[in-house]
C-alpha positions in Angstrom: -131.6 53.5 -63.7 -128.7 51.4 -64.9 -128.6 47.6 -64.7 -125.8 45.7 -63.1 -124.3 44.7 -66.5 -124.5 48.2 -67.7 -122.7 49.6 -64.5 -119.9 46.9 -65.0 -119.6 48.0 -68.6 -119.2 51.5 -67.7 -116.9 50.8 -64.9 -114.6 48.9 -67.3 -114.7 51.8 -69.8 -113.9 54.3 -67.0 -111.0 52.3 -65.6 -108.4 53.8 -68.1 -109.8 57.5 -67.8 -108.1 60.1 -65.8 -110.1 62.7 -63.8 -111.3 65.5 -66.2 -112.4 67.9 -63.5 -111.5 68.6 -59.9 -113.1 70.7 -57.3 -111.0 73.4 -55.7 -110.8 75.1 -52.4 -114.2 76.8 -52.9 -115.9 73.3 -53.3 -118.8 72.6 -55.7 -119.4 76.0 -57.5 -121.7 76.9 -60.2 -118.7 77.0 -62.5 -117.6 73.5 -61.7 -121.2 72.4 -62.3 -121.2 74.1 -65.7 -117.8 72.4 -66.7 -119.4 68.9 -65.6 -122.3 69.5 -67.7 -120.0 70.4 -70.7 -117.8 67.4 -70.2 -120.8 65.0 -69.9 -122.4 66.3 -72.9 -119.0 65.8 -74.9 -117.8 62.5 -73.5 -120.9 60.9 -71.7 -118.6 59.0 -69.1 -116.3 61.2 -67.0 -114.3 61.0 -63.8 -114.5 63.9 -61.2 -112.1 64.3 -58.3 -113.7 65.8 -55.2 -111.2 67.6 -52.9 -113.3 67.4 -49.7 -113.8 65.5 -46.5 -115.8 62.0 -46.7 -119.1 63.4 -45.5 -118.7 66.5 -47.7 -117.9 64.3 -50.8 -121.2 62.3 -50.3 -123.3 65.6 -50.1 -121.3 66.9 -53.3 -121.9 63.7 -55.2 -125.6 63.9 -54.4 -125.8 67.5 -55.6 -123.9 66.8 -58.8 -126.1 63.8 -59.6 -129.3 65.8 -58.9 -128.2 69.0 -60.8 -126.9 67.1 -63.8 -129.6 64.5 -63.8 -126.8 61.8 -64.5 -126.1 58.3 -63.1 -123.4 57.7 -60.4 -121.6 54.7 -61.7 -118.8 54.4 -59.1 -117.4 56.2 -56.2 -114.0 55.3 -55.0 -112.2 57.5 -52.4 -112.2 61.2 -53.8 -113.1 60.1 -57.5 -116.5 59.5 -58.8 -117.6 58.3 -62.2 -120.5 59.9 -63.8 -122.5 58.8 -66.9 -125.2 60.7 -68.8 -126.6 59.4 -72.2 -126.3 62.0 -75.0 -129.2 61.3 -77.2 -128.1 63.7 -80.0 -124.6 62.2 -80.4 -124.2 58.9 -78.4 -120.7 57.7 -78.0 -121.3 54.8 -75.7 -123.4 51.8 -76.5 -124.8 50.0 -73.4 -125.5 46.3 -73.1 -129.0 45.3 -72.9 -130.7 45.6 -69.4 
């Protein structure tokens, strides 16, 4: 679980990022989940654009967070920001909790 200073730090880092991935007409497929996993391993902090209705986006977000075992940093409209620490090759240093 991230502390408030850590979330603020990650949100500031994510502000300038573009969405790396986008769900298509078929929604959240296994292929999309695999791509999210690869992106999280490589970058630790990513934006994902969910092309779905509001209630579907909430369910998709919950499914992604559970599947990836990552942290939801922020959700604004159709865009979510995800963070997963890479213990082998960390790229982001979080402030102390």
